[in-house]
C-alpha positions in Angstrom: -51.4 69.5 -8.9 -49.8 72.0 -11.3 -47.1 72.8 -8.9 -46.3 69.1 -8.4 -46.3 68.5 -12.1 -43.9 71.4 -12.6 -41.6 70.0 -9.9 -41.6 66.6 -11.5 -40.8 68.2 -14.9 -37.9 70.2 -13.4 -36.5 67.1 -11.7 -36.7 65.1 -14.9 -35.1 67.9 -16.8 -32.2 68.0 -14.3 -31.8 64.3 -14.5 -31.6 64.3 -18.3 -29.1 67.1 -18.2 -27.0 65.2 -15.6 -27.2 62.0 -17.7 -26.0 64.0 -20.8 -23.1 65.4 -18.8 -22.1 62.0 -17.5 -22.4 60.4 -21.0 -20.3 63.3 -22.5 -17.7 62.9 -19.8 -17.6 59.1 -20.4 -17.1 59.7 -24.1 -14.4 62.2 -23.5 -12.6 59.8 -21.1 -12.9 56.9 -23.6 -11.5 59.1 -26.4 -8.6 60.4 -24.3 -7.7 57.0 -22.9 -8.1 55.5 -26.4 -5.8 58.2 -27.8 -3.2 57.6 -25.1 -3.2 53.8 -25.5 -3.2 54.0 -29.3 -0.3 56.3 -29.3 1.6 53.8 -27.2 1.7 51.5 -30.1 3.4 53.9 -32.5 7.1 53.2 -33.1 9.7 55.9 -32.3 11.0 57.0 -35.7 13.4 59.8 -34.6 15.9 60.5 -31.8 17.8 57.9 -29.8 16.8 54.8 -28.0 19.1 53.1 -25.5 18.9 49.3 -25.1 21.3 47.0 -23.2 23.3 44.5 -25.1 24.4 46.3 -28.2 28.1 46.3 -29.0 28.0 49.6 -30.8 25.5 52.2 -32.1 23.0 51.0 -34.7 21.2 53.2 -37.2 17.5 52.5 -38.0 16.0 54.6 -40.8 12.6 54.5 -42.3 12.2 55.6 -45.9 9.1 57.5 -47.2 7.3 54.2 -47.6 7.9 53.2 -44.0 10.4 50.5 -45.0 13.0 49.9 -42.2 16.7 50.0 -43.1 19.1 48.9 -40.4 22.9 49.4 -40.4 25.1 47.9 -37.7 28.8 47.1 -37.2 28.3 43.4 -36.6 25.8 40.6 -37.1 24.7 40.5 -33.5 23.7 44.2 -33.4 22.0 43.9 -36.8 19.6 41.2 -35.7 19.1 42.6 -32.2 18.0 45.9 -33.8 15.8 44.0 -36.2 14.0 42.3 -33.2 13.5 45.6 -31.5 12.2 47.3 -34.7 9.8 44.4 -35.3 8.4 44.6 -31.8 8.0 48.4 -32.2 5.9 47.8 -35.4 4.1 44.5 -34.8 4.1 43.4 -31.1 0.4 42.7 -31.0 0.6 40.6 -34.2 3.7 38.8 -32.8 1.9 38.1 -29.5 -1.2 36.6 -31.2 1.1 34.7 -33.6 3.0 33.0 -30.8 -0.2 32.2 -29.0 -1.5 30.6 -32.2 1.7 28.5 -32.6 1.6 27.4 -28.9 -2.2 26.8 -28.7 -2.7 29.4 -26.0 -5.5 31.6 -27.4 -8.1 30.6 -24.7 -5.9 32.4 -22.1 -6.9 35.7 -23.7 -10.1 35.0 -25.5 -11.8 32.5 -23.2 -13.6 29.2 -23.7 -14.5 30.0 -27.3 -11.0 29.2 -28.3 -10.5 25.9 -26.4 -11.3 23.8 -29.5 -8.9 25.9 -31.5 -6.1 25.4 -28.9 -6.8 21.6 -28.8 -6.6 21.5 -32.6 -3.3 23.4 -32.7 -1.7 21.3 -29.9 -2.8 18.2 -31.7 -1.0 19.3 -34.8 2.0 19.9 -32.5 3.6 23.0 -34.2 5.6 24.0 -31.2 6.8 20.5 -30.6 8.0 20.2 -34.2 9.6 23.7 -33.9 11.6 22.6 -30.8 13.1 19.7 -32.9 14.0 22.2 -35.6 15.6 24.5 -33.1 17.7 21.7 -31.7 19.0 20.8 -35.2 19.9 24.4 -36.1 23.5 25.5 -36.7 25.3 27.6 -34.1 25.2 30.6 -36.5 21.4 30.3 -36.9 21.0 30.0 -33.1 23.2 33.1 -32.6 21.0 35.1 -35.1 17.8 34.0 -33.4 19.1 34.7 -30.0 20.2 38.2 -31.0 16.8 38.8 -32.5 15.1 37.5 -29.4 17.2 39.9 -27.2 16.0 42.8 -29.3 12.3 41.9 -28.9 12.8 41.4 -25.2 14.5 44.8 -24.9 11.3 46.4 -26.3 9.1 44.2 -24.0 11.1 45.3 -20.9 10.7 48.9 -21.8 7.0 48.8 -22.6 5.4 46.2 -20.2 2.8 48.1 -18.2 2.1 50.7 -20.9 1.1 48.7 -23.9 -1.2 49.8 -26.7 -5.0 49.5 -27.2 -5.3 45.8 -28.3 -3.3 44.6 -25.2 -5.5 46.8 -23.0 -8.7 45.5 -24.4 -7.5 41.9 -24.3 -6.4 42.4 -20.7 -9.7 43.9 -19.6 -11.8 41.3 -21.3 -9.8 38.4 -20.0 -9.3 39.8 -16.6 -5.5 39.5 -17.0 -4.6 43.1 -17.3 -5.7 46.7 -16.8 -5.1 50.1 -18.4 -1.5 49.1 -18.9 -2.4 46.0 -20.9 -1.5 42.4 -20.3 1.9 41.5 -19.1 4.0 40.1 -22.0 6.1 37.1 -21.3 9.7 37.2 -22.6 10.1 36.3 -26.3 12.1 33.1 -27.0 13.8 31.6 -30.1 11.2 28.9 -29.9 8.5 31.5 -30.5 10.2 32.5 -33.7 10.9 29.0 -34.8 7.2 28.0 -34.3 5.9 30.6 -36.6 7.6 28.9 -39.6 5.5 25.8 -38.8 2.3 27.9 -38.9 3.4 29.6 -42.1 4.2 26.3 -43.7 0.8 24.9 -42.6 -1.0 27.9 -44.2 0.4 26.8 -47.6 -1.4 23.5 -47.3 -4.7 25.1 -48.1 -5.7 22.2 -50.3 -6.5 20.2 -47.2 -9.9 21.7 -47.3 -10.3 20.6 -50.9 -9.1 17.1 -50.0 -11.7 16.8 -47.3 -14.4 18.2 -49.5 -13.6 15.6 -52.2 -13.7 12.8 -49.7 -17.2 14.0 -48.5 -18.4 14.5 -52.0 -17.2 11.0 -53.0 -19.1 9.5 -50.1 -22.3 11.5 -50.9 -22.2 10.9 -54.6 -21.0 7.3 -54.3 -18.5 7.8 -57.1 -15.2 9.5 -57.4 -15.8 9.9 -61.1 -18.9 12.1 -60.4 -16.8 14.3 -58.2 -14.3 14.6 -61.0 -17.1 15.8 -63.3 -18.0 18.5 -60.9 -14.3 19.6 -60.3 -12.4 18.4 -63.4 -8.6 18.2 -63.3 -6.6 20.4 -65.6 -7.2 19.2 -69.2 -4.3 17.1 -70.4 -4.5 18.7 -73.8 -4.4 22.3 -72.4 -1.2 24.4 -72.8 1.6 24.1 -70.2 4.9 25.9 -69.7 7.0 22.8 -69.4 7.5 20.5 -72.5 4.9 17.8 -73.0 5.8 14.5 -71.5 8.3 16.0 -69.0 8.7 14.0 -65.8 6.0 15.2 -63.4 3.8 16.8 -66.1 1.3 13.9 -65.9 1.0 14.0 -69.7 -0.2 17.6 -69.8 0.3 19.3 -73.1 0.1 16.1 -75.1 -2.4 15.5 -77.8 -5.8 14.0 -77.0 -5.9 10.2 -76.9 -2.3 9.8 -75.8 -1.2 6.8 -73.8 -1.0 9.0 -70.7 -4.6 10.2 -71.2 -5.8 6.7 -71.8 -4.0 5.5 -68.7 -5.6 8.3 -66.7 -9.1 7.2 -67.9 -8.4 3.6 -67.0 -7.2 4.6 -63.6 -10.3 6.7 -63.0 -12.6 3.8 -64.1 -10.8 1.5 -61.7 -11.1 3.9 -58.8 -14.8 4.3 -59.6 -15.4 0.6 -59.3 -13.8 0.5 -55.9 -15.4 3.7 -54.6 -18.4 2.0 -53.1 -16.4 -0.3 -50.9 -13.9 2.5 -50.0 -16.5 5.0 -49.0 -19.1 2.8 -47.4 -17.4 3.1 -44.0 -17.8 6.9 -43.9 -20.6 7.4 -41.4 -22.5 10.6 -40.9 -20.6 11.2 -37.7 -17.3 10.7 -39.5 -18.4 13.1 -42.3 -19.4 15.7 -39.7 -16.1 15.3 -37.9 -14.1 15.8 -41.2 -16.1 18.9 -42.0 -15.4 20.3 -38.5 -11.7 19.6 -39.0 -11.7 21.6 -42.3 -13.6 24.5 -40.7 -11.3 24.5 -37.7 -8.3 24.8 -40.0 -9.9 27.7 -41.8 -10.7 29.4 -38.4 -7.0 29.2 -37.4 -6.0 30.6 -40.8 -8.2 33.5 -40.3 -6.9 34.2 -36.8 -3.3 34.1 -38.1 -4.2 36.6 -40.8 -3.9 34.2 -43.8 -6.2 34.4 -46.8 -7.3 30.8 -47.5 -10.4 31.4 -49.7 -13.9 30.8 -48.5 -15.4 27.5 -47.6 -14.4 24.0 -48.5 -14.4 24.7 -52.2 -13.3 28.3 -52.1 -9.9 29.2 -53.6 -8.1 32.5 -54.1 -5.3 30.9 -56.1 -3.0 30.7 -53.1 0.3 29.0 -54.0 3.7 29.7 -55.5 5.7 29.1 -58.5 9.3 29.5 -59.6 11.3 29.5 -62.8 15.0 29.5 -63.5 17.2 30.5 -66.4 20.6 28.8 -66.8 23.7 30.9 -66.7 24.6 30.0 -70.3 21.5 32.0 -71.3 22.1 35.2 -69.3 24.4 38.2 -70.1 26.1 37.9 -66.7 26.7 34.2 -67.1 24.9 33.7 -63.7 21.6 31.8 -63.3 18.5 33.8 -62.6 15.8 32.5 -60.2 12.4 34.1 -60.2 9.8 33.4 -57.5 6.1 34.4 -57.6 4.5 33.8 -54.2 0.7 33.6 -54.8 0.0 34.4 -51.1 -3.3 35.8 -50.0 -3.8 39.3 -48.7 -3.7 40.0 -45.0 -4.0 43.0 -42.7 -1.5 43.3 -41.2 0.6 41.4 -43.6 2.5 38.3 -42.3 5.6 40.0 -43.8 7.4 43.0 -42.6 9.8 44.4 -45.2 13.1 45.7 -43.9 16.7 46.1 -45.2 19.7 44.6 -43.5 22.6 46.0 -45.5 
């Protein structure tokens, strides 16, 4: 019995040792492969790169902050180099972005994204972008074509040896192996579509509009919703002069005609609220809530910060102000813009210089 027990103990010990060796080897393999695939995503920041289609040599420098500065002899080469540099830095983000714009997320991420794709295709960003593209000037088309050629030059050189996100997406979706998925050629329509997604992201108040509609229906009174979420006080300070067109009476003293008119309007809308909202069934309310949540989900996938929930807000928006040239030392007008855009990682912007 003792000999048998000792034999069993030795066998178990060997099996444990073998398992530890195999686990260690697996970890080493994962680390090595992860390092190799991760390194594939790093841009080349020194030396020379040869791409077909350039008219003359182009210089691409990165300063100590990583900001790209591109110098070229003509416009075509400038924007072609920009496309190549953008692909070097952000190809995974660009691939996800164009799949969002086209409603093709389910191809990579499975059935969980079917509803997202339906939502996107119903909005029709890519269809609208195609109309924009058809209306663009020849100069704009030339710029976008040169940029596209630069992106495709990078894709041609790197298909089959893409970085970690492409590899993981390919393995999970069954559409690629250790070389990653196979990227389709970039098109000007891919670029044009993104402006539609970006524009849509700035319509974050759609969630608030839906919330107010649901709150009105639940409370039975628009006035009660206004009490919960009051508008900006008409007597509060404003930058523009009181009574200016579009100010809505803001900045004026209490009890002004504008304020009284606003109160009368609110009372009138309250009286009609019951009839306006009676037709909003529970199913309709649920559908509206789903619509709002779907919009937030797409925003998150695209890397936009849209606040949290139907009533969340991070102050996303923009403002501008301008000074007339007769008030500046140079005699030229000054336009200042303050984009209140949310944080994203990676950012939806890639700063670069095109001198």
